[in-house]
C-alpha positions as CSV (number, residue, x, y, z in Angstrom):
1,M,77.3,13.5,60.6
2,S,78.2,10.7,63.0
3,A,80.4,11.2,66.0
4,L,83.0,8.9,64.4
5,S,83.1,10.9,61.1
6,S,83.1,14.2,63.0
7,G,86.1,13.0,65.0
8,A,87.9,11.9,61.8
9,S,87.3,15.3,60.3
10,M,88.7,17.1,63.3
11,A,91.8,14.9,63.3
12,A,92.3,15.7,59.6
13,S,92.1,19.4,60.3
14,R,94.7,19.1,63.0
15,R,97.1,17.2,60.8
16,G,100.2,19.2,60.0
17,R,99.6,21.7,62.7
18,A,101.6,22.5,65.9
19,T,101.9,25.1,68.6
20,A,104.8,27.5,68.8
21,V,106.4,25.3,71.4
22,G,105.6,22.3,69.2
23,H,107.5,23.8,66.3
24,L,110.6,24.2,68.5
25,I,110.3,20.5,69.4
26,L,109.8,19.6,65.8
27,V,113.0,21.4,64.8
28,R,114.9,19.3,67.3
29,V,113.3,16.1,66.0
30,C,114.3,17.1,62.4
31,A,118.0,17.1,63.3
32,T,120.1,14.3,61.8
33,G,119.2,11.0,63.5
34,G,116.0,12.3,65.1
35,A,115.8,12.4,68.9
36,T,114.6,10.5,71.9
37,R,112.1,12.2,74.2
38,A,114.8,12.6,76.8
39,E,117.1,14.3,74.2
40,V,114.3,16.7,73.2
41,I,113.6,17.6,76.8
42,A,117.3,18.1,77.7
43,D,118.3,20.0,74.5
44,L,115.4,22.4,74.6
45,A,115.4,23.0,78.4
46,P,117.7,26.0,78.1
47,L,115.1,27.9,76.1
48,F,112.5,27.6,78.9
49,S,114.5,27.2,82.2
50,H,114.0,30.9,83.0
51,K,110.3,30.6,82.7
52,L,109.4,27.0,83.8
53,S,110.6,24.6,86.5
54,P,112.2,21.4,85.2
55,A,109.1,19.4,86.1
56,D,106.8,21.9,84.4
57,W,108.9,21.9,81.3
58,R,109.0,18.1,81.2
59,R,105.2,18.0,81.4
60,L,104.8,20.6,78.7
61,A,107.3,18.8,76.4
62,E,105.6,15.5,76.8
63,K,102.3,17.0,75.9
64,E,103.7,18.8,72.9
65,I,105.5,15.6,71.7
66,G,102.2,13.7,71.9
67,Q,100.5,16.4,69.8
68,I,103.0,16.5,67.0
69,V,102.9,12.7,66.8
70,A,99.1,12.7,66.8
71,N,99.1,15.4,64.1
72,S,101.3,13.4,61.8
73,L,104.3,15.7,62.1
74,A,106.5,13.0,63.7
75,L,106.7,9.3,64.1
76,E,107.8,7.4,67.2
77,D,109.5,4.1,66.8
78,K,110.1,2.6,70.2
79,T,111.8,5.5,71.9
80,R,113.1,7.6,69.0
81,L,111.2,10.4,67.2
82,A,111.6,11.1,63.5
83,P,109.9,13.7,61.4
84,T,107.4,12.9,58.7
85,E,107.6,14.6,55.3
86,T,104.8,16.9,56.6
87,G,106.9,17.6,59.7
88,L,110.0,18.4,57.6
89,R,108.0,20.9,55.6
90,A,106.5,22.4,58.7
91,A,110.0,22.8,60.4
92,A,111.4,24.3,57.2
93,R,108.6,26.9,57.0
94,Y,109.1,27.7,60.7
95,L,112.8,28.4,60.0
96,G,112.1,30.4,56.9
97,L,113.5,27.7,54.6
98,K,112.1,26.1,51.4
99,T,113.4,22.7,52.4
100,L,115.2,21.3,55.4
101,E,118.3,19.3,54.7
102,Q,119.9,16.7,57.0
103,T,121.5,19.0,59.5
104,S,123.0,18.5,63.0
105,W,121.1,19.8,66.0
106,D,124.0,22.2,66.8
107,E,123.7,23.9,63.4
108,L,119.9,24.0,63.6
109,R,120.1,25.6,67.0
110,D,123.1,28.0,66.5
111,I,122.0,29.2,63.1
112,G,118.4,28.3,62.4
113,L,116.9,29.1,65.8
114,I,119.1,32.0,66.4
115,A,118.1,33.5,63.1
116,K,114.4,32.9,64.1
117,G,114.9,34.5,67.5
118,L,116.4,37.6,65.9
119,G,113.8,37.8,63.1
120,L,116.4,37.1,60.5
121,E,115.0,33.9,59.1
122,K,114.4,35.5,55.7
123,E,118.1,36.4,55.3
124,T,120.2,34.3,52.8
125,P,121.9,31.1,54.2
126,A,125.3,32.7,53.6
127,R,124.2,35.7,55.7
128,Q,122.8,33.5,58.4
129,K,126.1,31.6,58.7
130,Q,127.7,34.7,60.1
131,L,125.6,34.0,63.2
132,A,127.8,31.1,64.1
133,R,130.8,33.5,64.7
134,I,130.9,35.7,67.7
135,D,131.7,38.9,65.8
136,G,128.9,38.1,63.3
137,L,126.4,37.4,66.0
138,R,127.2,40.6,68.0
139,T,127.0,42.7,64.9
140,M,123.7,41.3,63.7
141,I,122.1,41.6,67.2
142,V,123.1,45.3,67.3
143,Q,122.0,45.9,63.7
144,K,118.6,44.4,64.3
145,A,118.1,46.1,67.7
146,F,118.8,49.6,66.3
147,G,117.1,49.2,63.0
148,L,120.2,49.2,60.9
149,S,120.6,47.2,57.7
150,V,121.5,43.6,58.2
151,K,122.4,42.9,54.6
152,K,126.1,43.2,55.3
153,N,128.3,42.5,58.3
154,A,129.5,46.0,58.9
155,P,133.1,46.2,60.3
156,P,133.3,47.7,63.9
157,T,134.4,51.1,62.7
158,K,131.5,51.5,60.3
159,L,129.0,50.1,62.8
160,R,130.2,52.5,65.5
161,A,129.8,55.4,63.0
162,Q,126.3,54.3,62.2
163,L,125.4,54.1,65.9
164,A,126.9,57.6,66.5
165,V,124.6,59.0,63.7
166,L,121.7,57.2,65.3
167,A,122.6,58.6,68.8
168,L,122.9,62.1,67.4
169,E,119.5,61.9,65.7
170,R,118.0,60.7,69.0
171,A,119.6,63.6,70.8
172,F,117.7,65.9,68.5
173,G,114.5,63.9,69.2
174,N,114.7,62.4,65.7
175,R,113.8,65.8,64.4
176,I,116.9,66.1,62.3
177,K,118.5,63.8,59.8
178,A,122.2,63.8,60.8
179,G,124.2,64.6,57.7
180,F,127.8,63.9,58.6
181,G,127.7,60.9,56.3
182,K,129.3,57.8,57.7
183,G,130.4,59.6,60.8
184,S,133.6,60.9,59.2
185,S,133.2,64.3,60.9
186,L,133.7,62.7,64.3
187,S,136.9,61.2,65.6
188,A,136.8,57.6,66.6
189,K,136.8,58.6,70.3
190,A,134.0,61.1,69.9
191,G,131.9,58.8,67.8
192,R,132.4,56.0,70.4
193,L,131.4,58.4,73.2
194,L,128.3,59.4,71.4
195,A,127.4,55.8,70.4
196,G,127.9,54.8,74.0
197,Q,124.9,56.9,74.9
198,L,122.7,54.2,73.4
199,S,123.8,51.8,76.2
200,Q,121.5,51.2,79.1
201,N,124.4,52.4,81.2
202,P,125.8,55.3,79.1
203,R,129.6,55.5,79.4
204,A,132.9,55.7,77.5
205,F,134.1,52.5,75.8
206,A,137.7,51.9,75.2
207,T,137.3,50.2,71.8
208,D,134.6,49.8,69.1
209,A,134.6,46.0,69.8
210,K,133.8,46.6,73.5
211,L,131.0,49.0,72.6
212,I,129.4,46.5,70.2
213,A,129.8,43.6,72.6
214,E,128.0,45.5,75.4
215,L,125.2,46.7,73.2
216,A,124.8,43.1,71.9
217,A,124.6,41.6,75.4
218,E,122.1,44.3,76.5
219,N,119.8,43.8,73.6
220,A,120.0,40.0,73.6
221,G,119.1,39.9,77.3
222,A,122.4,38.0,77.9
223,R,124.5,37.9,81.1
224,D,127.6,38.5,79.1
225,A,128.8,39.0,75.5
226,T,130.4,35.6,75.0
227,L,129.2,33.4,72.1
228,E,127.4,31.1,74.6
229,G,125.9,33.9,76.6
230,L,124.5,35.7,73.5
231,R,123.0,32.4,72.1
232,T,121.4,31.7,75.4
233,G,119.9,35.2,75.6
234,V,118.4,35.0,72.1
235,L,117.1,31.4,72.5
236,R,115.5,32.3,75.8
237,S,113.7,35.2,74.2
238,L,112.5,32.8,71.5
239,G,111.3,30.3,74.1
240,A,109.5,33.0,76.0
241,R,107.6,34.1,72.9
242,A,106.6,30.5,72.2
243,L,105.2,30.2,75.7
244,E,103.3,33.5,75.3
245,A,101.8,32.2,72.1
246,G,100.1,29.6,74.3
247,S,98.1,26.9,72.5
248,A,97.4,29.0,69.4
249,E,98.1,26.8,66.5
250,L,100.3,28.0,63.6
251,P,99.0,27.6,60.1
252,N,99.2,24.4,58.1
253,P,102.5,24.4,56.3
254,D,100.8,23.0,53.2
255,E,98.8,26.2,52.8
256,R,100.0,28.7,50.2
257,S,100.0,31.7,52.5
258,A,103.3,32.2,54.2
259,M,103.5,31.3,57.9
260,P,103.3,34.4,60.0
261,V,106.7,35.4,61.3
262,R,107.0,37.0,64.7
263,V,110.0,39.2,64.2
264,S,112.0,40.2,67.3
265,E,110.7,43.4,68.7
266,P,113.1,46.3,68.1
267,A,115.0,47.4,71.1
268,P,113.1,49.9,73.2
269,A,114.4,53.4,72.9
270,M,117.0,53.8,75.6
271,A,116.2,56.2,78.4
272,A,117.9,59.5,77.6
273,A,121.1,60.1,79.5
274,A,120.4,62.7,82.2
275,N,122.6,65.7,83.0
276,D,125.6,65.0,85.1
277,A,123.7,66.1,88.2
278,A,121.7,63.3,89.9
279,P,118.3,62.9,88.3
280,A,115.1,63.3,90.2
281,K,113.3,60.1,91.2
282,A,110.4,60.8,88.9
283,Q,111.9,62.5,85.9
284,P,109.6,63.7,83.2
285,K,110.0,62.5,79.6
286,A,112.7,64.3,77.8
287,Y,111.8,66.9,75.2
288,R,114.5,67.1,72.6
289,P,115.0,70.3,70.5
290,D,115.1,70.5,66.8
291,L,118.1,72.3,65.2
292,G,116.5,75.8,65.3
293,Q,115.5,75.5,68.9
294,F,118.9,74.2,69.9
295,A,120.8,76.9,68.0
296,T,118.6,79.7,69.5
297,A,119.2,78.4,73.1
298,V,123.0,78.0,72.5
299,K,123.3,81.5,71.0
300,A,121.5,83.0,73.9
301,A,123.6,81.2,76.5
302,A,126.8,82.1,74.7
303,A,125.8,85.8,74.4
304,A,125.3,86.0,78.1
305,R,128.8,84.5,78.8
306,A,130.9,85.8,76.0
307,E,134.2,87.5,76.5
308,G,136.3,89.6,74.1
309,W,135.6,92.7,72.0
310,P,132.9,93.6,69.5
311,G,133.4,91.5,66.4
312,S,135.4,88.9,68.2
313,R,133.3,87.7,71.2
314,K,133.1,84.1,72.1
315,A,132.1,81.9,75.0
316,F,133.7,78.7,76.3
317,I,131.7,75.7,75.3
318,S,131.9,74.4,78.9
319,H,130.3,77.7,80.1
320,V,127.5,77.4,77.5
321,W,127.0,73.8,78.6
322,D,126.6,74.8,82.2
323,A,124.0,77.3,81.2
324,I,122.1,74.9,78.9
325,R,121.9,72.2,81.6
326,T,120.3,74.8,83.9
327,T,118.0,76.6,81.5
328,E,116.9,73.6,79.5
329,P,116.4,70.7,82.0
330,S,113.6,69.2,79.9
331,W,116.1,68.3,77.2
332,Q,117.8,65.8,79.5
333,V,120.9,65.7,77.3
334,S,124.3,64.5,78.5
335,E,127.4,66.6,78.0
336,I,128.6,64.2,75.4
337,E,125.3,64.5,73.5
338,F,125.4,68.3,73.8
339,K,128.9,68.6,72.4
340,C,128.1,66.3,69.4
341,M,124.8,68.3,68.8
342,L,126.9,71.4,68.9
343,A,129.3,70.1,66.3
344,E,126.4,69.1,64.0
345,A,124.8,72.5,64.4
346,H,128.2,74.1,63.4
347,R,128.5,71.8,60.4
348,L,125.0,72.9,59.3
349,G,125.8,76.6,59.8
350,A,123.3,77.1,62.7
351,V,126.0,78.1,65.1
352,V,129.7,79.1,64.7
353,L,132.4,77.5,66.7
354,A,136.0,78.5,67.1
355,N,139.2,77.0,68.4
356,A,141.8,78.4,70.8
357,D,144.9,79.5,68.7
358,L,146.7,80.6,71.8
359,K,146.3,78.7,75.1
360,D,146.4,80.8,78.2
361,K,147.6,78.7,81.2
362,K,145.1,80.5,83.4
363,S,142.2,79.1,81.4
364,I,143.6,75.7,80.6
365,K,140.9,74.0,82.7
366,D,138.1,75.7,80.8
367,L,139.8,74.9,77.5
368,E,140.1,71.2,78.4
369,S,136.5,70.9,79.5
370,S,135.3,72.8,76.4
371,A,137.1,70.6,73.8
372,V,135.0,69.3,71.0
373,P,136.9,67.1,68.5
374,Y,135.8,67.6,64.9
375,K,137.6,66.3,61.9
376,N,141.1,67.6,62.1
377,T,140.5,70.3,64.7
378,V,139.2,70.8,68.2
379,W,136.6,73.5,69.0
380,H,136.7,75.4,72.3
381,F,134.3,78.3,71.9
382,V,130.9,79.4,70.6
383,R,131.4,82.5,68.6
384,V,128.9,85.3,69.3
385,E,127.8,87.5,66.4
386,D,127.4,91.1,67.5
């Protein structure tokens, strides 16, 4: 084969191909009216500004533009770039679409690329449109990050309950399938406190909306939970992954096999909340108990601290908690987690809780610190079976 025919063959094999960064540029070129090189560089700069200097990004963009033009994905007429039919198909495949209609850059960025960044490009167009709204974007970020179903836009109360169930399962080391349904056994405040343990900075949140907003910002890598902040976080993550892909070419969009999709990595398991006491600098990995281990430890701690007479002995939950945090430091559970684990153990019949019918003023502090809201009552004691 002559050098000329060899070169032609190589050019043909490259036609219709682009790098990960090249596909991002191609999406911008496919917007209504195409784009100039300057517009491509300016509009995609936010995706790479945290990784590349302006000069480095400009050099990379110019190189990638040259490649997509050389590979017949785009045409350049004077200063404006426009996609070819092959380029339109490639961009559509990249965004998980069958075809790419004439769409503004704002819509391609705020819906198409956001969906791509979250690994939601296979969702229906109607579902993806929810990403354009701040509530929808926050919800879908949280759903995706914590492995919840993204088929529906769960209202804040339902999402909080789902997160509370997830937090309880994690408190038991995922060795129990929490069974309080949709979280109905927990009050809104208790469920929010428990779900708040999933935050990188576990704390109480005043409302469900604030809880969801904070979790969304954390898992999007955003500076804040505003619409612009969340979009920037998701797009920067997409840009970073494109850079990591380097010069590896994506498959030819004309091939029958689907283009590999790099779905957003699930949020890493949050570090378990430590006991209220200051944690050691090098804290060992938490060992979470299953239901039987938890119940055995609770009963032993309660028996050693119970008050009353045979047949009616019980221990303040706060006293049991003080014992557990001392005797079971490897659990690394917070007080909030402990109380919710206790309520679940009671619901499953592993331990028996009781409430204070008569409140003695002398023990009011112990009662308040022992309170565990559950359905329409509040538990204060662990009952001890003699």
